[in-house]
Every structure is written in structure tokens, then in C-alpha cells.
DRENVOLO-80824 format. One record per residue: residue in three letters; x negated, y, z negated of N, C-alpha, C, O in turn. Coordinates in steps of 0.001 Angstrom, whole numbers, padded with zeros to 6 digits, always signed. Atoms other than C-alpha are relative to their C-alpha. Example, Ala and Ser with C-alpha at 12.3 -4.5 7.8 and 13.67 -1.06 7.14 Angstrom:
! residues 2
ala-000890-001190+000000-012300-004500-007800-000900+001200+000000-001936+001181-000665/ser+000820-001190+000060-013670-001060-007140+000770+001090-000730+000261+002198-000899/
! end
This chain:
! residues 98
met-000686+000881+000434-109516+154454-091699-000178-001226+000641-000837-001417+001663/ile+000852+001483+000329-110047+151085-091911+001334-000987+000501+002379-000410+000800/ser-001593+000675-000827-107182+148185-090518-001033-001589-000015-002118-001725+000552/asn+000133+001383-000758-107792+144418-090394+001298-000441-000042+002124-000105-000891/ile-001001-000663-000769-105212+143461-088233+000147-001805+000547-000698-002318+001281/glu-000462+001907-001237-103765+139233-086811+000360+000494+001251+001215+001380+001248/val-000945-000469-000633-102870+139863-083956+000588-001324+000668-000091-002249+001114/thr-000618+001811-000507-100148+136820-082798+000803+000666+001151+001997+000367+001172/asp-000746+000146-001215-099211+138512-079106-001290+001111+000371-001239+002287+000012/pro+001108-000436-000601-102470+139628-077555+000425+000963+001364+000038+002095+001651/ala-000391-001234-000748-100950+141153-074909+000885+001148-000070+000722+002112+000678/gly-000557-000701+000769-098475+142942-076706-001100+001237-000648-001265+002457-000630/tyr+001135-000645+000851-101123+143961-078596-001039+001123+001321-001455+002281+001297/gln+001069-000968-000912-103256+145568-075933+000627+000990+000635-000047+001913+001093/lys-000426-000689-000633-100849+147233-074528+000731+001241-001069+000929+002451-000961/tyr+000302-001393+001549-100201+148998-078032-001788+001256-000158-002029+002451-000330/gly+001699-000437+000509-104347+149600-078529-000053+001254+001320-000342+002395+000961/glu-000054-001095-001407-104160+151782-074817+001350+000657-000866+001795-000215-001612/ala-001116-001056-000027-101201+154322-075725-000195+000065-001861+000603+000922-002242/ala+000539-000408+000571-102569+154299-079171-001332+000545-000074-001774+001397-000845/ala+001422-001346+000125-106032+155396-078201+000428+001291+000054+000096+002152-000761/ala-000292-001404-000441-104486+158281-076644+000827+001017-001204+000654+002235-001161/val-000651-000758+001203-102278+159547-079911-001212-000135-000909-001683+000976-001152/val+000825-000098+000510-104986+158491-081923-001354+001653-000375-001632+002306-001381/ala+000291-001393-000436-107352+161568-079552+000650+001142-000469-000077+001991-000984/thr-000866-000860+000343-104301+163853-080291-000149+000033-000656-000110+001262-000713/tyr+000039-000585+000713-104968+163892-083632-001281+000274-000422-001301+000634-001599/his+000669-000316+000339-108386+164428-083663-001149-001306-000369-002240-000991-000846/gly+000581+001257+000593-109855+160718-084424-000265-000882+001337+000335-000986+002407/lys+001085+000477-001407-112519+158699-082292+000533-000913-000851+000950-000648-001979/ile+000124+001398+000390-112118+154821-082780-001586+000197+001216-002100+000665+002232/leu+001563+000315-000095-115380+153465-083304-000243-001427-000420-001404-001733-000692/ala+000118+000851+000107-114907+150383-083908+001317-001141+000660+002339-000992-000010/arg-001449+001055+000306-112002+147353-082667+000037-001777+000939+000268-002304+002027/gly+000111+001237-000897-112474+144076-082172-001223-001405+000168-001186-002620+000365/gly+001057+000558+000010-115647+143051-082206-001100-000693-001083-001068-000620-002311/lys+000841+001206+001283-118357+140605-083902-000287+000264-000833-001185+001102-000754/ala-000076-000330+001086-118080+140738-087561-001112-000819-000472-001049-002027-000244/val+000705+001197+000224-121138+139300-089023+000377+000666-002308+000149+001689-002954/val-000141+000067+001428-120108+138785-093004-001240-000528-000734-001946-001461-000351/phe+000529-000282+000534-122106+139590-095865+000688-001021-001540+000455-002059-002159/asp-001310+000395+001330-119735+138637-098732+001208-000129+000027+001780+000761+000656/gly-000664+000091-000209-116794+137119-099238+001020-000281+002219+000646-000496+003371/arg-000673+001520-001322-114114+135488-096275-000486+001231+001550-000822+002396+001335/ala-000513-000977-001538-114035+137282-092198+001404+000375+000162+002442-000216-000135/pro-001206-000863-000362-111706+139905-091006+000689-000855+001037+000046-001793+001510/gln-000243+000387-000846-109551+138881-088722-000353+001146+001692-000782+000932+002826/arg+000201-001479-000932-109857+142093-086486+000362+000699-000390+001477+000912-000866/val+000225-001029+001083-111256+144812-087781+000235+001589+000900-000533+002178+001660/val+000050-001914-000817-110195+148533-086361-000511+000849-000783-000105+000924-001942/met+000181-001770+000814-112038+152095-087414-000139+000715+000851-000834+000522+001849/ile-000319-001211+000369-110958+155349-087292-000755+000473-000299-001371-000111-001190/glu+000200-000790+000865-112659+158397-087872+000581+001168+000274+000507+001507+001455/phe-000289-001109+000379-111081+161588-088905-000959+000563-000111-002132+000216-000253/pro+001118-001334+000359-112345+164991-089269-000364+000405-001227-001329+000918-001793/ser-000309+000359+001890-110559+164367-092776+000833-000633-000053+001211-001033+001048/leu-000567+000632+000283-108123+162466-094689+001225+000811+000027+002002+000024-000515/ala-000741-000650-000255-105485+164946-094145+000007-000471+000935+000764-001414+000702/asp-000319-000249-001058-105630+164574-090513-000155-002142+000220-000631-002600+001259/ala+000536+001345-000006-106099+160665-090808+002402-000650-000408+003264-001428+000000/glu-001584-000188+001219-102274+160962-093135+000853+000442+001066+001826-000254+001354/arg-000811-000360-001392-100921+163196-089833+000111-000720+000861+001130-000575+001537/trp-000306+001078-001300-101457+160312-087286+000928-000838+000027+001773-001158+000863/arg-000475+001114+000185-100470+157847-089092+001872+000209-000150+002533-000759+000227/ser-001071-000261+000070-096566+159860-089982+000486+000696+001615+001679+000775+001907/ser-000562-000255-001352-096489+161224-086176+000658-001089+000635+000490-002305+000729/pro-001175+000251-000339-093362+161254-084559-001013-001108+001242-000330-002017+001714/glu-000158+000315-001366-095908+159890-081386-000086-001459-000341+000339-002424+000293/phe-000132+001270-000011-096980+157252-083694+000911-000780-000818+000968-002000-000968/gln-002160+000638+000782-093537+156327-085560+000106-001193+001424-000210-002382+001470/lys-000118+000494-002065-092786+155474-081107-000563-001597-000393+000079-002585-000750/leu+001012+001291-000366-095667+152756-080934+000272-000785-001393-000424-001790-001543/lys+000281+001198+001189-094989+151008-084302+000620-001086+000672-000062-002089+000884/pro-000893+000897+000071-092076+149070-083267-001203-001409+001159-001308-002598+000860/leu+001297+000530-000902-095201+147745-080098-000914-000496-000982-001646-001382-000543/gln+000917+000252+000498-097238+147360-082988+000416-001003-001038-000505-001340-001782/gln-000223+000788+001118-095607+145094-085338+000785-001209+001025+001028-002327+000569/gln-000420+001315-001085-094202+142786-082423-001449-000348-000117-001357-001514-000501/ser+000892+000955-000645-097749+141726-081816-000580-000094-001244-001152-001180-001333/ser+000980+000285+000552-099449+142230-084945+000673+000157-001396+001576+000878-001818/lys+000106-000797+001654-099763+142121-088605-001306+000571-000266-002365+000495+000358/tyr+000755-001095+000469-101385+144580-090783-000339-000718-001283+000381-000749-002280/ile+000584+000642+001339-103598+142592-093254+000233+000818-000913+001233+000809-001630/glu-000064-001071+000903-104967+145897-095151-000151+001108+001524-000324+000918+002728/ser+000266-001151-001289-105187+149431-093306-000060+000916-001405+000804+001029-002275/phe-000023-000697+000454-106704+151727-095064-000407+001785-000203+000198+001492-001234/ala+000817-000741+000121-108206+155298-095425-000360+000428-000782+000498+000589-001650/ile+000142-000314+000715-110481+156682-097387-001002+001033+000602-001480+001145+001730/glu+000525-001433-000610-112170+159922-097423-001326-000624-000113-001606-001701-000638/gly+001225+000360-000163-115841+160174-096537-000683+001091-001039-000275+001781-001974/val+000745-000386+001492-118838+161377-098233-001906+000724+001175-002898+000223+001704/thr+001773-000044-000451-121965+163384-096811-000785-000587-000266-000689-001470-001118/ala+001276+000319+000377-125536+162871-096552-000314+000179-001563-000637-000658-002406/asn+000133-001059+001067-125840+165066-099246+000489-000455-001886-000085-000220-002950/gly-000737+000256+000762-123513+163744-101610+001908+000501-000092+002905+000077-000678/asn-001089-000811+000256-120808+166047-101105+001716-000933+001207+001729-001525+002286/arg-001238+000682-000598-116863+164772-100210+000558+001088+001548+000878+002277+001568/glu-000341-000754-001268-116037+165623-096284+001851+000309-000438+002576+000924+000344/
! end
């Protein structure tokens, strides 16, 4: 899952991020990047990028629609604006879909 986020309330977003990390782990997710430095090769720089790996696209969808995430959504919406947020199916080294 990849999200490009504009943080509007850093303190509130930090609270959301801490709580969201536990929910991500519950749904077998692993946070790969969040808010690190971005080097732009083409296009424009993102605001703040969050990348989360899930074992499957179905796991990402379960996390996003989970009751635990839904409880956090108001805090997320009060402290940030999602510019883009999407999940993509992975591909293994031999070209198979994960």
C-alpha cells in the first residue's frame, strides 16, 4: 500500500501514526517507509509517503476496512489529507503475482 499524505496537524498525525502501526501489525502488515526523504526522478515531490507491505492484497483490504482502522479514521482525517492512497498486487522475482 502506498499513500501520499499532506499532514495538517503534526501532533495529531503522530498520535494517529502510533495507533495505526498497531492495527497494521494486527493485519500482518509491515511499515516499510513513512515520511522519509524522497528523491524525485520524474514528476513532482510527494508530500509525505507511507509504504506498507501486506502478505496479500486481500490483507490490505481487510486492514483498510477493519473496525480498528475505522475507529482511527476520524483522527486521520482531522490531522491529514490523503492525496493518493492505493494498494497494488506484488510480483515475485520470477514474475508471478503474490
